[in-house]
N, C-alpha and C positions, 0 to 999 in steps of 0.2 A: 521511396528507396530504401528508407531504414526496414520498413515492413516486409519487404521483398527479401532484404538479406537477411532479417531476422528470421523467416519462414525459411530460405535456404540453410541456414546454419544450425537451426534446431530440427530440422527434419532429416533423420539418419539416412532414409530412403534417397533422397535427394542427393546427399553427400556421396552416398554408394554409387549411384547412377552416374554422376558427375565424375568419379573415380574410374569407373568402368569406360566411360566414354573417353577420357582423356588416355587411359591406358592402351585402349583400341587403337587410337590416331598415332599414338607414339610408336605402337609395335609395327602398325603398318609403314609409317615413314622409316623406321629403323630396317626392316626388311627390304625395304626399296631403294635406300640410299647409301646404307651402310654395308658395304662389301668387304670380303678378306682383302681383297687388292687394294681398296681405299685405306683401309685400317693400316697395312704395311706403309703405304705412301704417308700418311699422317703420321705413323710413330718415326719413320726416317725424317721427316721433317722437323720433329718435335727434337729429335736426337742432335740434329744438325743444328739447330736453334740453340739448345743448352750446352751444347759444345762450344758454340763461339763466345756465348756469355762466359763459359767457365775459363776460356783462353783470354777473354778481355779482363775478367777479375783478376786471373794470377798474374798477367802481365804489368797490370795496374800496380798491384800491390808489390809486386816485386822491384818496382822501380820508384815507387813513392819514398821520398826520403825517411820518413817516421817509422815504415814497417820493413824497409830494404834488408837490414842487418838479420832479422829474425824470420821472416817470411818464409823463405824456402826451407830452413833448416828446423824450425820448431812449429809454427803455426799451419802451415800448408799439409804437412803430412798428418797431422792429427785432424783437421778439418776433413782431409780426402776421407780419412779411414771412418771417423765417425759418421760423416754425412753418408758415405756410401753403405755402411752397415746399418744406418738408420733407415733410410730411403728402401734399400733392397729389402730388408725385412720387413718392414710396413707392408710394402706392395704383394710381397709374396704371402704373408699371412692373411692379406685381403683376398687375394686371387683363390688360395686353399679354401678359406672359409665359404668363398662365394660356390666354388665348385663341389663343397661337400654334399650338397644334396641333389647332384646331377650324377646318374649312373654312366652318362655318354664320356663325360670327362675321366672316369676313372680306369 
């Protein structure tokens, strides 16, 4: 087993062939199962899930005795602004970078 693994890992052609086979299989599966309609449904489901998590977090922290006094006035607005800016800018930058080499997106 060790000799086979060593042969596979040291042979560059084998690694390239395996990468090609894996990427071809992934491409076929993505074209077949990932459609724009499914992406919209998944996106809406993720949004709904995280909206409910956000509601649970803010309701819990605004009623908890230790954080009740300063959660709504100090911490929550700051967390919302920083988290929103960070995540939005991070994802926007990632998407723009990925679109940079595709003429069809411009």
